[in-house]
N, C-alpha and C positions, 0 to 999 in steps of 0.2 A: 507572557505565560511561561511558567517553569516547565522543564523537560518532562517531569512526571505527569503534570496536567495535560500536556500536549499528547503524550502517549495514551493516557487513559481516555481522553476525548476522541482520539483517532480510533481506538479499538471499541468504542462504545456502540458504533453502528454495525449491525449484522452484515451489511454488504461489504464493509471494509474488512471485517473478520474473515469473510468468505474469500476476499481477494488475497489476504495474507495466507490463508490456508492453501490456495492455489499456488502462490509463489513459494511456499515452503517446499514444493516439489521441484523448484528450479526457476531460473529467470524466464520471463516471457515478454512478448511484445504486447502493447496495449490492446490491439485487436484480438489477440488470443485470450487475454484476461477478460475482455468484454463479452466474448462469444456466449458463455453460458447464462449471462444475465439478461433479464427482460427489461433493460433500460438502455437509454441512448449511449453512444460512445462518449458524448459530451459529459453525461452524468458519471460514467465510469472514470473519465479523466479528472473530474472534480474530486471524486473519492481518492484517486491516486495523489492528487495535490495535497490533500489533508494528510495522507500517510507519509508523503515526502516531507511535509512541514514538521511532522513529529519524528522524522529521522528513521521511520520504519522501512522505507524503501529508498533505493537509489535509482536514478534514471540515467541511462547512457543513450545518447542520440547517435544513431547509425544511419546517416542519410535521412530518409523520411521516416524511418522506424525508430521507435523509442523502446529500448529494452529495459525492463523493470526487474530489479533484484530485491529480495527480502533481506532486511538487516535485523535478524532475530535478536542480536545482542542488546538492542534497545529495549526489549521486553524485560531485561534484567532490572531496569528501574522499577518496574511494577513488583517483581518478586523481592527486591531489596526493601521496598517500602513496607 
């Protein structure tokens, strides 16, 4: 899958867009990201994997915590298209 398709596919889901909106305010742990959603932690993790695959977020493992950061520059692919 090309990069543009990956980004468009990742932002197609409203939950993933909400996650990116949350991360636009700064990095957060997975549990902090999951808190406002009425879905399991596992479901949020799956959404994060899709966002990671598209290069829209980075994950830093700090012991048992996973810190997630938004990579907004990847959205330029959409605006350039």
